[in-house]
N, C-alpha and C positions, 0 to 999 in steps of 0.2 A: 329251320322247320320247328314247329311246336310239337312236343312229344305227347304221347298218351301218358297220363299221370297215374301211377299205380300206388297202392297202399304199401306201407313199410311196416312189417310185423315180424318180430323175432329175428331181426337181422336180414330179412329177405324182402325184396320188392316183388309184388305180385298183384294180380287182379282180384277183385272181390270174388268171394266164393260163388255167388250166384251169377257172376258175370255182368252185373248191372253197371251202367256208366251214366254220367251226366255231361252235357255239352259245356264247353268253355267258349265264351264269346270274346271277340276283339271289340272293345268299346269304341275304337276309332272307326270301325266299319259296320258294326252291328252284325257281323257274320261269324259263324262258328269257326274256330281254329283248331279245336282238338276235343279230347274227352278226358274225364277223370273218373277213376274207379269209385263206385258207390257202395260203401260198406253196409252190411246188414248185421243183425245181432250175432250171428256166428263169427263174423270177422271181429266184432268187438270182444267176444269171448276169447278169441285167440290173442288179441292184443292185450287183454287183461292178464291172461295166464303168462304171457311173455313178460309183461311189466313186473309181475310178482317175482318171477324167476330172475329178471334182470336186476331188480332192486337188491335182492339177496346177494348178488355177486358184486354189484357196483359199490354198495356201501362198504365193502371190505377192501376196496382199492384205496390206497392212501391218498390223502389230499394232494400230496406232491405229484403222484402219478396221474391223478385226475387232471391236474393243472396242465401237465405236459400234453396229454391227449387233446385237451381243449385248445391249447395254443396251436397245435398242429391243424386242428379244424379251422381256426381263424386264418392261418396262412393259406390253406386250401381255398377258403372263401375269397381271399384277395386274389389268388391266382386265377380264379374262375369268374371274377367279377364282371368282365365284359360280356361273357356268354350269358350269365345269369341275369344281368341288367336287361339284355335284349328280350329275354322271356318275360321279365317283370313288366316291361313297357308294353309288350304285345297283349298281355292279359289284363293289365290294370290301367294303362293309358298314360301314365305320367311321363314327362319328357325323359329321354334316355340319360342325360346327365343326372337328373334327380334319382333315377333308378340305380345308376351306378353308385351315386353317393349313399343311397340307402344300403346297398350291398356292402360297401366298404365300412360304413358306420356299424353294420352288424358285426364285422370282424373285430372292431374296437370293443364292442360290447362283450364279445366272447373273451377277449384278452383281459378285460376288467374283471370278469367273474372267475377267470382262471386264477388270477391273483387272490381274489376273495376266498377261493377254495382253501388256500394255504393260510388264511388268516381268520378262519371261523373259530376264534378262541373261546375256551371256557375260562374258568378262574378258580383260584384257591381261596377259600374263606377261612380266616384265622379261627381256630377252634377255642373252646372255653376250657378244654382239659388237655393235659399232656398226653401225647400218643394218639390223638384223634385227628383224622384228616377229613376235611369237608371240601368236596370237589363239585364244581359245576361243569357238566359235560354237554357239549352240543352234538346232537345226533340227527341224521336225516329223518324227515317226517314220514317218508314212505312214497309209494307211487302217486304221481300227480296226473290230473286231467287238466289240460289247457285248451282254451277256446279262443280263437283269434279272428280278427276281421280282415277285410280285403283292402283297406286303404293303405296300409304299410305291411305287405305280406311277409317280408323278411323281418323288419324291425319288431313287429308285434310278437312273432314267434321266438326270435332269438333272445329276448329278455327273459322270457319264461323258461325256455329250454336251457339257457346258460346258467341261470340261478339254480334250477333243479339239479343239473349235473354237477355243478360246483359243490352243492350241499351233500351230494351222494344219493340223490333220489333218482328213480326212473320216472319216465314221463310218457304219456300218450297225448299227442297233439292232434286236436281236431282243427285243421287248417281250413281257410276259406275255399269253398268250391268255385267261386268266381275267379280266384287267382291261385291255382294250386301248384303251378310249376316252380315258382321261385322258392316257396318254403320247402318243396321237395328237394330242390338242389341244395338248399341250406342243410337239410338233414343228411343229404348224401355226403356232404363235407365231413360231418361228424362220424358217419359210418366209415368212410374211407380213412379217417384219422385213427380209427381203432376203438371206438366206443363199442363195448361188447353187445352181442345180440340180446334183444329184449329190453335194453336200457331205454331205447327210444322207439316209440311207435308213432305212426302217422296214418290217420284215417280221414276220410271224407264221406259225406252223405247228407242226410237231412239233419240240420243242426239240432232241432228239438228232440228228435229221436235219439241222437247220440248223447246229448247232455242228460236227458232223463234216464238213460241207462247207466252211463258211466258214473255220474255224481253219487248216486246212492249206493253203488256197488261196494261191498266190503273191502275189496282190494285197494280202492282209491282212498287215500288219506288226505288229500288236499286238492282244491281246484283253483284255477286262476282264469279270469275272464276279462277280455277287453271288448267293449261294445256299448250298446245303448243302455241308458239307465233303466228303461222299462224291462228289458230282458235281464239285465244284471240283477234287479230286485227279485225276479222270479227264480233265477239260479241261486242267489244267495239264500232265499227262503228254503229251497230244496236242500242245499248244503247244510243249512242250519238244522233242518229236521233230522239230519244224520250226523250231526256234530263233526262236520268236515271243516278243516282249515280253509280260509278263503282269502284271495286277493282280488279286488275289484277295481278296474280302471275304466271308468264309465264316461258318460257324455259331459260336455261343457257348454258354456255360453260366455266366452271370455270377454271381460271389459278391457278396453284399451284406452287409457286415460291420458289426455294431452293437456298439460297445464299452460297457462298464459306465457310462462317464462321458458317453455320448451324450445328446442331447436326444431322448428316445424318441418324444414326440409328433410332433416334426418328422420324424424318421426314418421312422416308420410311415406318416405322411401322404404324404411324397414317394415312398417306395418302393412304396406301394400304388398311387399314381397311375401310376408308371412300370411296374409289373407289369401292370396291367390296361389300359393304353393300347393301342389297336389290338387289344384282346382277347388281349394277350400275344404277338401275332404280330410280334415285334420282335427282331432279332438281338442287340441290346444289352439286352434285357429282363433284370432281375434274376431269378434262378431259385433259387439256393441262398442262403437267408437265414440267416446265421451270427450268432447273437446270444449275447453273453456272459451268464454265469449270473445275475448279480444283476438284470439287467433283462429276462431272458428272458420270464418270465410276463407282465409288463406289456406288452412288445412284442407277444406273441402276442394278448393281449386286444384291444389297440388296433388291430392290423393286421386281425384278424378283423372288428372293427366296421367298418373302412373297406371291407373286401371285401363285407360284407353291405349296405352302403349304395350299392354300384354299381347303377345302373339299366340293366338289359339290355333292348335292344329294337331296333327298326328304326332305322337310322342317320338316317333322315329325320325321326324323331320328336324334337322339341325336348327332351323329357325324358330321352332316352337318353344315357347316359354310356359305355356299352360296346355295340358292335354285335355282329353274329353272327361266327362264324368264317368264313373265306373259302370253304371248301368242305367237303363231307361227310367227306372224308378226315381233317380235323382233329378232327371229333367222334369218329371211331373211335380216333384216336391218343390223345385225352384220356381216353377210357374205359379204354383199355389201360394207360396210365401210372398212373391212379388205382387201377384194379383190382389191378395188380401191387403197388403200394405198400401198399395195405390188406391184401392177402393176406400180405404179409411182416411185418405188424405195425404199420403206420403208423396214426396217429390222424387221422381226418377231422374237421375243425372246422366247415367250412361248404362248401357246393357239392358238386361231384362228379357232377352229372347234366346231361343234355341238358334244355333247356327246350322243351316242346311237341314236336310232330311235324312242324312246318312251318318251313323255314329251318334255319340252322345255329347256333342259339342254345345257349350253354352257360353254366352257373353259374360265377361266380368261385369258385375253389377254394383252400382252405388245408389243408395237411397237416403234421403234425409227427411226430416219432419215426420217421423214415424210415430204414431200415437202408441201409448203404453199397452193398449189392448190388442195391438196387432200381433199376429202369431209369431212373426220373426223376432219380436221383442221378448218372447217368452219360451220359444222352442228353438232348439239348435238347428240351424239351417243346413249345416254340413255340405256347403257348396260355395261357389264364388260370389257371395252376396255380403256386402258391407253395409252396415246401418250406422249413420253418423248423426249424433245428437249433440246439442250444446248444453253446458252447465255453467252455473255462476259461482258457486262456493264449494269449498272443500267438503263440507258436511253434505251438500247436495250430491256430489259425485260418489261419495262413499255409500250413501244410502242407496243410490241406483246400482252401484257395483255389487252390493250385497243383497239386492232385492230378490234375486232368483234363488231357487234351491240348489243351484249348481255351484261348484267351487273347485274347478280344476286348475286353470291357468289364468293369469292376468298380466297386463302390461301397463307401464306408466312412463311418461317422459316429462322431465322437469330438470332445470338447472339448479334447483335448490336442494341442498342436502337435508335441510329440515323437512321439506315437503316429501322428499323421497323416503325418509325414515318414517314419517307419519303415515304415508300411504301403505308402506310395507307392513306396518303394525295394524292397519285398519281394515284392509281388504281381506275378506274371507275366501281364501283360495289356498290350495296346496302348493302353488308355485306362483311367484311373481318375478318378472324380469323388468328392470328399470334402465332406460336409456340404451338398451341393446337387446339382442335376441340371444338369450343364454339358457334356454330350456333343453331338456332331453339329452344332455351329455351322459355318457355311461357312468361317470363318477358322481353325479348329483342325483338327489332323490327325484322320483317321478311318480306323482299320484295326486289325488284330490281329497277334498273334504265334502261334507254334506252329501247331496245326491250324486256327486261325481265319484264316489267310491271310497275305498280305504285300502291301506297298504301302499308299499312303494315298489316300483320296478326299476329303480336306479339307485346308485350310491351304495354305501356299506349297509344301508337298511334293507336292501332288497333280498339278500340271502336269508335274513332272519325268518321270513315267512315259510321257508323250506326246512327249518331246523326246529327240533324239539329241544327243550332244556331239561336235562336230567340232573338231579342232585344226588350225590353219593357221599355218604359219610362212613368212615371206617375207623375202628379202634384197633391198635396193634395188640397182638396176643402175647 
């Protein structure tokens, strides 16, 4: 059964003060399955007061002890993975194995940051005079406001939450109203592991109302956002007006480059898997498939075969390899992107249609011969739509890969070490994976450049955004 999802404020689960709720829909059926508490300003004030109190207590807990609590939370998440994955699939739609994989990956993220907590080192700078000490000290920045989307309800929360706690910060999470149960269960693991009251807050409601109140509030010292570039720019401007530290993980439009000398079977298999994972609702999903002329026809044929083999259905069905889109808005968006491309002369090889009239199911779709002025060549589709184009030279493909203002992820396949090195140095993206799928591991940086944001949510770099650097110099008396 799907539970009623409550707010978590000052160590206590409870309904919103005014008793308001929002419906939670099952994307596989289009029917409501539960409700989530709808916070108003009084609830946010309670969360802010608790975060202020929680920060003052948590920052005094040693990094060693913070690490132990976090490791306990990771173990609880693993123990509860089956039950949490069921909730995640019910509210988000992804196949159950993907939901469990996301949950277990979240535990790995917690473990990574638990270790980073113990390694947030400062340093000693040699002084110019005898008896003088010059110290660089790392301190937690303060209470954090985090805003996360529905496509990876656990993964998007756990990176921000773990980095904040590892650094000694408190945090208020505004989790997605469409998928509230799985992030709530993630936070329950931390609470049950012994994180003190007030250190973690969880609220739901109208996203714009919550962000416009939390970000400027003097208690909040940092904000982190994952979502669209348009909204990210608005929130970054709001944070900048109040001199708040910001991490932005925004949209992408990833090029996937396949050179003439590539292993086409491997490239088409891996890229099809990555394209249709989570129904294409992935910020790092490959979108523009740029294939060199000699292998173009072969790649299109094999990729289309992989797309046709995808089994679309309810995520709870064991045979399903791609679930529904998360909400009806994505159906409308897919139809608009495909209709625009075909109208402008694109060739539709497979897919292009909604499946049935119940739930948000959509066919895996492949188009070629798409002109540059088509919307899908310039806007992130965020769905199961692959666009394949041909290229002739290295310079041509680099120009196309870098044409858009986005720079999150990129992919390349080649047997040439020289070409691999050249493409790694030429593509403007925060991440590039060559000849395999190697993005989003806890220990590696995760983030983009240009309009795809700034800051990292992975690797040793991620904790830095939650730390202030203080310089202390002292002379002996």
